[in-house]
N, C-alpha and C positions, 0 to 999 in steps of 0.2 A: 452561551451555547454556541453561537456562530464562531466566536474566538476559538473555542475548543475544537470545532470541526475544521476550521482553517489550519490550526496547528497540526491536527492529525493528517490533513491533506499534505501539508508541507513535509511532515515527517515520513509518512508512508507512501506519498505521491499517488495514492489511490485509496478512496474510501467508499463505503456503501452507506446510504442514508435514504430518508424519504425524499420524494421528488420535490416537495415544497422547500425543504431545507437545502437540497442540492442547488436550486436556483439562487437562493440567498448566498450560499457559500461560493458559488461561481462568481457572482458579482463582486463580493468582497475580496476573494483571492485574486481576481484579475486586477483589481485596483492596487492591491499590495504588490503584486509582481511588477506592474507598470511603474510603481513608485520605486521599487528596488533596482530597476535597471540603471538608475543614476545613484551611484554609491557616494552619498554625501551624509554629513551629520544630520542635516535637516530631514532627509529621507528616512534615516534610521530612527529618528525621534518620532516621526509620524507612524512608522510601522511598529515600533516597540509596544505601544499600549494594546495593540491587538494580539501580537504574537507572544509577547511576555516571556520568551525563553531565549536566552543568549545564543544557545547552540542552533536553534532554528532560525534566528535572525542571521547568524553567520551563514547557514546553509542557504537561506533565501537570497542573500546578497552575493554569495560566492559560487554557488552551484546552480541554483534555479534561474536567477535573473540573467546570468550571462548566456544561457541557452536561448532565452527569450529576447535577447538584445535587438535582433533585427526585425522582429514581428511588431505589428502595430497594436495587436490585441488578440483576444481569443486564446489565452494561455491555458485555459481549463475547459474540459469538455464533459458533457453529461450523457450517459447512456441509460435509457429507461430499461429497468429490469422487471421482474415479476412483482407481485404484491406480497406484502409482509404477512406471514402466518399470524393468526390471532385477530388482527383488526382489519386486514385487507388493505392497508395503506399502500399506495404505489411507491415502489422503491426505485432508486437510481444509483448508478455507479459514477462517482465523480473522480476524474483523474487529470493529472497534468498532461498537456498535449505532448510536450517533449520532456521525457523523463531523464533524470541524471544517469550517468553511467553506473553509479552506485546502486541504483534501483535494479538494473539488470544483473549486476554482480550478486546482489542479495537474493534475487529470484533464482539465479542459477545455483547458488549455494543451498538454498532451501530445497530445490529439486534434487540436487545431488544427495543431500541428507535424507530425503524421502526415499530415494532409490536405494541408498545404502541400508536404510532401516528395513526396507522390503526384502533386500537380498539377504540380510542377516536373519530375518524371520524365516525365509525360505530354507536357508542352510540349517537353522535350528529344527525345522520340521523334518528335513531330510535326515538329520542325525537321529531324531526321535523315531522315525520310521525304520531306519537301519537297526537301532537298538531293539525295537520291538520284534523285528524279523529275526534278529540273532537270538533273542530269548525264546523264540518259538511261538510267540503269541500273535494274535491278529494285529495288524497295523492300526494305529489310532485313527479314529474317524475325524476327518478335518471338516470344519464347518464352512 
């Protein structure tokens, strides 16, 4: 389970989980990032059993670890959030302190896609309103 959470953290650079799991993930991820700062075969062999994905190992050694090269530790931070619906377990947001540039590009692309979709929906509603007015009927009620 921790291996899967750490892989998700390295892939998405930010995950949400319970507070207890977040503490365990932080400790393991910090150790793996510290190990990855030195790009050797030995370090790769120690990281591989936990990460288990060649693409994520590459990302860890070539994108995440170089950002963390100068720091002595504390590569992952935890933000306490609300409780989980259903059982009331305390949740936390776990994220890399220094995110890669790809994280910001991906976030910007997602935001632009969301804005484009919203604009497209607005234009479709405007066309529907104009068509209803041209037909002489009442404009559709928007929810």
